[in-house]
C-alpha positions in Angstrom: 78.6 96.8 116.3 82.1 95.7 116.2 82.5 96.5 112.5 81.0 99.9 113.2 83.8 100.9 115.5 86.3 100.3 112.1 84.9 103.9 111.4 86.3 105.2 114.6 89.3 103.5 114.3 90.2 105.2 110.8 88.8 108.4 112.1 90.9 108.6 115.1 94.0 107.5 113.1 93.5 110.7 110.9 93.4 113.1 113.9 95.7 111.1 115.7 98.5 112.1 113.9 97.9 115.7 115.3 101.5 117.5 116.0 102.7 117.8 119.3 105.2 120.4 118.4 106.8 123.9 117.9 107.2 126.1 114.7 105.7 124.3 111.9 104.3 126.4 109.1 107.0 128.4 107.5 107.1 130.3 104.6 109.6 128.5 102.0 110.2 128.4 98.5 106.9 130.0 97.2 104.8 127.9 99.3 104.6 126.4 103.2 107.4 123.9 104.4 105.5 121.6 107.2 107.4 120.1 109.7 107.3 119.0 113.2 109.9 120.4 115.8 108.7 118.5 119.1 108.6 119.9 122.5 109.6 117.6 125.6 106.6 118.1 128.4 104.1 119.4 125.9 100.5 118.1 126.1 97.6 118.3 123.5 94.2 117.7 124.6 91.2 117.2 122.8 87.5 115.8 122.5 86.2 113.9 119.7 82.4 113.5 119.1 81.2 110.9 116.5 77.6 110.5 115.6 76.7 107.7 113.3 73.4 106.8 111.3 72.6 103.2 110.7 70.5 101.6 108.2 66.5 101.1 109.3 66.2 98.0 111.0 70.1 97.2 111.1 69.8 98.1 114.9 68.4 95.6 117.7 65.5 96.2 119.5 65.2 98.7 122.3 68.9 100.3 121.2 67.3 103.2 120.5 67.1 103.6 116.7 69.3 104.0 114.1 71.4 106.3 115.6 74.7 105.7 117.5 76.8 108.5 119.4 80.4 108.4 121.0 82.4 110.4 122.7 86.4 110.1 123.2 88.7 112.2 124.9 92.4 112.0 123.6 95.7 113.7 124.9 99.3 113.0 123.5 102.3 114.2 125.1 106.0 114.2 124.2 107.9 112.4 126.7 111.5 112.7 125.0 113.1 114.1 121.8 116.6 112.9 120.7 117.9 113.5 116.9 114.7 115.3 115.8 112.4 112.3 116.8 109.9 112.4 119.7 108.5 110.0 121.8 104.9 110.4 122.2 102.5 109.0 124.7 99.0 108.9 123.9 96.0 108.3 125.8 92.4 107.8 124.4 89.4 107.3 126.8 87.6 106.5 128.8 84.8 107.1 126.1 81.3 107.1 125.9 79.4 104.7 123.7 75.5 104.7 123.6 75.6 105.0 127.2 78.4 102.6 127.9 82.0 103.2 129.4 84.9 101.8 127.1 88.0 102.1 129.2 91.0 104.1 128.2 94.0 102.9 126.1 97.4 104.1 126.3 100.0 103.8 123.9 103.4 105.0 123.5 105.0 105.6 119.6 108.2 107.4 118.4 107.4 109.7 115.8 110.1 112.0 113.2 109.6 115.7 111.7 107.4 114.3 109.1 105.0 112.4 111.0 106.6 109.3 110.5 105.9 106.3 112.8 109.6 105.4 113.3 109.3 102.8 116.7 106.6 101.5 119.0 103.2 100.7 118.3 100.2 101.7 117.1 101.3 103.1 113.9 97.5 103.7 112.9 97.9 106.8 115.6 99.7 108.4 112.6 97.2 107.3 109.6 98.1 109.3 106.4 100.0 111.7 108.5 103.1 111.8 106.9 103.7 115.2 106.0 105.1 116.1 102.5 109.0 115.9 101.6 109.2 119.6 100.5 107.2 122.8 100.6 103.8 122.5 99.1 101.7 125.7 97.9 98.3 126.5 98.5 95.9 124.2 96.4 98.6 121.5 96.1 97.8 118.1 96.9 99.8 115.2 98.4 98.7 111.6 98.9 100.0 108.5 100.8 99.0 104.9 100.9 98.7 103.1 103.9 98.2 99.5 104.7 96.0 99.3 108.0 96.5 95.6 108.8 93.6 93.4 109.6 92.5 95.7 112.3 88.6 95.9 111.5 87.0 93.4 113.5 87.7 90.2 111.9 86.2 90.9 108.3 88.9 89.3 106.2 92.1 90.5 104.8 93.8 93.7 105.2 92.7 97.4 105.2 94.0 99.5 101.9 93.6 103.3 102.7 94.7 106.1 100.6 94.3 109.7 101.7 94.7 112.8 99.7 95.7 116.2 101.5 95.3 119.5 100.1 96.6 123.0 101.5 94.0 125.3 101.0 94.8 128.1 102.8 97.3 129.8 105.5 96.1 133.0 107.3 95.5 134.6 110.8 97.9 131.5 112.0 96.0 128.7 111.4 96.8 126.7 108.2 93.5 124.9 106.5 93.8 121.3 105.3 90.9 119.5 103.3 91.2 115.4 103.6 89.9 113.1 101.1 90.2 109.2 102.1 89.3 105.9 100.7 89.8 102.7 101.7 88.9 99.2 100.9 88.7 95.8 102.4 87.3 92.6 101.7 83.4 93.1 101.9 83.8 96.7 102.7 84.4 100.2 101.3 85.2 103.4 103.2 85.6 107.1 102.0 85.3 110.7 103.9 86.0 114.3 103.1 87.0 116.5 105.8 88.6 119.6 106.8 91.1 120.1 109.6 93.0 123.7 110.8 96.5 123.6 111.9 98.1 126.5 114.4 100.7 128.1 112.3 102.3 129.1 115.2 103.1 125.5 116.9 101.6 123.3 114.5 99.3 121.5 116.8 95.8 120.3 115.4 93.5 123.4 116.3 90.4 121.1 115.3 88.3 119.8 112.2 85.7 117.7 111.1 85.3 114.6 109.2 82.3 113.1 107.0 82.7 109.1 106.6 81.0 106.6 104.5 81.2 102.9 105.5 79.5 100.5 102.7 79.9 96.6 103.9 78.5 93.6 101.4 76.2 91.4 103.4 75.6 89.1 100.3 78.0 86.5 102.3 77.0 87.5 105.8 74.3 85.2 107.8 70.8 85.6 106.8 71.5 87.9 104.2 73.0 85.2 102.2 69.4 83.4 102.4 67.7 86.3 101.2 65.5 85.9 97.9 66.7 89.2 96.9 68.5 89.1 93.5 72.6 90.8 93.5 74.7 91.5 96.6 73.1 93.1 99.3 74.6 96.0 101.3 74.5 98.1 104.5 75.8 101.5 104.0 76.6 103.6 107.4 77.2 107.4 107.6 79.4 109.1 110.4 80.2 112.3 111.3 83.3 113.1 113.5 83.9 116.7 115.1 87.2 117.5 116.8 88.0 120.2 119.3 90.4 121.4 121.5 90.2 121.7 125.0 
């Protein structure tokens, strides 16, 4: 169960980089410059839903089958802006997971106009959120590599993630960005694809979705290592994340 929640952390990292900003997408140099111009006092609120399909037989008896659902409200408030760097307070939760409530968590960080976390905690709140240095054209890609650290429930090693963004379109006051992520950690691989929408008028995330797959090597875990099956055993977990703005 704890390992499955890695998907939630990673998925939330993607959307946690949603800017709380003003006038972000501007035409420049034949492309579009993506920046964050923060406004003190502005708050963005979102709901995230997550549906996860577990392999047959992997869930405890009486748990309700192989599907798990989670709902997570989120908010981000700019509490201060100095020299283009914003102090942002994020609140996640309280969340609902399989009928149980997870207490809310509050974190504070400092973020510059490109989305880089330059102070405070919770760098995963801005996972792959760094914007490109210069203007990007429609169809152009940019990538970022991130070391998430040992944040995945004691599986060993650190989570290495690579994200690729593609600017798909800018129209009707919305910029559409496609996202592909890939990650590895000892005994685990994660990949995902999705699309997110950013409002041209204020740079804030308008919504989006992400499909993720996590493959775990079970060959050295507990009873799996004693199995008579030949070759490494693995478990594949698939999740769909949807983000809507409130």
